[in-house]
C-alpha positions in Angstrom: -11.7 7.0 -15.9 -13.8 3.7 -16.6 -12.5 1.7 -19.6 -14.4 -1.0 -21.5 -12.7 -4.2 -21.2 -12.7 -7.7 -22.5 -11.8 -9.7 -19.5 -11.2 -9.2 -15.8 -8.6 -10.6 -13.4 -9.0 -10.4 -9.8 -5.4 -10.3 -8.0 -6.7 -8.5 -4.8 -4.9 -9.1 -1.6 -1.9 -10.7 -3.6 1.5 -9.3 -3.1 4.0 -8.8 -5.9 5.1 -10.4 -7.8 2.0 -12.6 -7.9 -0.5 -9.9 -9.7 2.2 -9.7 -12.4 2.4 -13.5 -12.8 -1.4 -14.0 -12.9 -1.8 -11.0 -15.5 1.1 -12.7 -17.6 -0.8 -15.9 -17.7 -4.3 -14.4 -18.4 -3.0 -12.1 -21.1 -1.5 -14.9 -23.0 -5.0 -16.5 -23.5 -6.3 -13.1 -24.9 -6.4 -12.0 -28.6 -4.4 -9.0 -29.6 -6.0 -5.8 -28.9 -8.1 -7.2 -26.0 -8.5 -5.1 -23.0 -7.7 -6.6 -19.5 -8.8 -5.3 -16.2 -6.5 -6.2 -13.4 -8.1 -5.6 -10.0 -5.2 -5.2 -7.2 -4.5 -4.1 -3.7 -0.8 -4.0 -3.5 0.4 -0.5 -4.4 3.6 -2.0 -5.6 1.8 -3.5 -8.6 1.6 -0.1 -10.3 5.1 0.3 -11.3 5.5 -3.4 -11.7 2.6 -3.5 -14.1 4.0 -0.4 -16.0 7.4 -2.1 -16.5 6.2 -5.4 -17.5 3.9 -3.9 -20.1 6.6 -1.8 -21.5 8.8 -5.0 -21.6 6.2 -7.3 -23.0 4.8 -4.9 -25.6 1.4 -4.2 -24.1 -0.1 -0.9 -23.2 -1.7 0.5 -20.0 -4.7 2.5 -20.9 -5.0 3.8 -17.3 -5.3 3.2 -13.6 -8.3 3.8 -11.3 -8.4 3.7 -7.5 -11.3 2.7 -5.4 -10.0 2.1 -2.0 -9.0 -0.7 -1.1 -8.9 -1.8 -4.6 -7.2 -0.3 -7.7 -7.7 -1.2 -11.3 -5.4 -1.3 -14.3 -6.5 -1.5 -17.9 -4.1 -3.3 -20.3 -4.5 -3.5 -23.9 -2.7 -6.6 -25.4 0.0 -5.9 -27.8 
């Protein structure tokens, strides 16, 4: 499941909450409706990204896993 994305953020090898903080900073700079691909290695980032997106009004389009990295696709709300 590969999505088209507008920007990419590499948060590999960062432990939570750093990937969430990096995502929050990057998505602030993007236009509404744009898609951000977040690259991460911390499995704890999945529920954290889901919770953060729900609280912030963004939408997770999906996740991919290509060990050791995972990818989240987030549409800015």
